[in-house]
Each structure stands twice: as structure tokens, then as C-alpha cells.
C-alpha distance (Angstrom), angle and dihedral (degrees) to the residues before:
residue distance angle dihedral
M1 . . .
A2 3.80 . .
Q3 3.79 118.0 .
V4 3.77 123.6 -132.9
P5 3.82 108.6 -122.1
A6 3.80 115.2 -108.6
A7 3.81 88.5 -125.2
A8 3.81 89.9 61.6
V9 3.81 92.4 45.6
A10 3.80 92.0 51.3
A11 3.80 94.3 46.4
S12 3.80 90.9 45.8
G13 3.79 90.0 51.0
L14 3.78 92.3 56.0
V15 3.80 94.3 44.4
G16 3.79 94.5 38.6
G17 3.79 94.2 45.8
Y18 3.78 91.1 54.4
G19 3.80 92.2 43.8
V20 3.79 93.5 50.7
A21 3.81 91.9 47.5
R22 3.78 92.5 47.8
W23 3.80 99.0 44.5
T24 3.80 97.9 41.0
R25 3.82 93.2 37.9
K26 3.79 86.4 -136.1
R27 3.77 110.5 116.0
P28 3.82 93.9 -169.5
L29 3.81 89.8 61.6
G30 3.78 89.3 54.0
G31 3.78 88.3 49.7
V32 3.79 90.7 53.8
A33 3.80 90.9 52.4
L34 3.81 91.1 46.3
A35 3.80 93.7 47.9
T36 3.81 94.8 44.3
A37 3.79 93.2 52.1
G38 3.80 90.6 44.0
A39 3.80 91.7 52.8
L40 3.81 92.2 48.0
A41 3.80 91.3 48.2
A42 3.82 91.3 47.7
C43 3.80 91.2 53.3
E44 3.78 90.3 51.3
W45 3.83 92.6 45.2
N46 3.79 88.8 52.2
R47 3.81 91.5 49.9
Q48 3.81 94.2 46.8
A49 3.79 103.4 36.1
G50 3.80 108.9 10.8
P51 3.79 136.6 -107.2
R52 3.80 97.8 -63.0
A53 3.79 92.4 53.8
A54 3.81 90.7 44.3
A55 3.80 90.8 52.1
G56 3.80 92.7 48.0
L57 3.79 93.7 47.1
S58 3.81 90.6 46.4
V59 3.80 89.4 54.2
A60 3.81 88.7 49.3
Y61 3.83 89.7 50.6
V62 3.81 92.8 52.8
A63 3.82 91.4 42.6
A64 3.81 89.9 51.7
F65 3.80 90.3 52.5
A66 3.80 91.2 49.4
G67 3.80 93.2 42.3
S68 3.78 93.2 52.1
H69 3.80 90.4 69.1
P70 3.82 99.2 63.2
L71 3.81 90.3 35.9
A72 3.81 89.3 55.2
K73 3.80 89.7 60.6
K74 3.81 88.8 60.2
V75 3.80 104.0 37.9
G76 3.80 106.2 14.0
A77 3.78 132.8 -93.9
W78 3.80 103.1 -82.2
P79 3.82 95.8 42.6
A80 3.81 89.2 50.1
V81 3.80 92.6 49.6
F82 3.80 92.4 47.7
A83 3.82 91.3 47.1
V84 3.79 95.2 52.6
A85 3.81 91.8 41.3
G86 3.80 89.2 54.2
G87 3.79 91.0 48.3
V88 3.79 93.0 51.8
A89 3.79 91.5 45.1
A90 3.80 91.2 51.5
A91 3.81 92.3 47.7
S92 3.79 91.0 47.8
W93 3.78 92.7 49.2
A94 3.81 92.6 47.6
V95 3.80 95.6 47.7
T96 3.80 96.1 44.9
R97 3.82 92.8 45.3
W98 3.78 91.1 48.8
A99 3.82 90.4 50.2
E100 3.82 91.2 50.2
N101 3.80 91.2 53.0
A102 3.81 96.7 42.5
């Protein structure tokens, strides 16, 4: 069975968490989606690249969530969410690829 890359899980968590919160008008539900995807991604980061990389990427995931809020005031909500999701996905891809080749 093919695995979904951790980069896709993390990006989907950021986008999906915002989408769930927005469309249900229940921010805690969005938080559940965000946290669930973050936990799944962290487990995969740990498996692929080790605990230090998983910790660093988890910090980046939370920072992206937090950073999307002030960015949204400048560029709009969806563009901010997509921007930070892309940043986390790129960081995840780079770190896990580097770990595979090390």
C-alpha cells in the first residue's frame, strides 16, 4: 500500500484545518483536523528523519499555523493558508529527502 508523503499530510492539515473551521464555523473542529494531521506528519517525520528533524518540523508546522494569522491580514485568509502550507510542505520534503540521502 502506498504511503502519503508527510509533506502532503502536513500541508493538508493546515489547509484542511482552516477549511473545517471556516465551513463549520466551529474553530475547535478545525483545531482537531490541524492537530490530527500534525501528529500523523510528526510520526512520519520521526520514522523518516529521526526525532530531531520531527521536532524541528513540528515547530515549523505550529509556527506556520501561527504565522498564517498576521499574513492573512496582508494577503487574505486563503492565500496565507496556502502560502504557509506550501512552506511547510517544502521544508518537510527537503528534510526527509536529505535524511534519506545522508
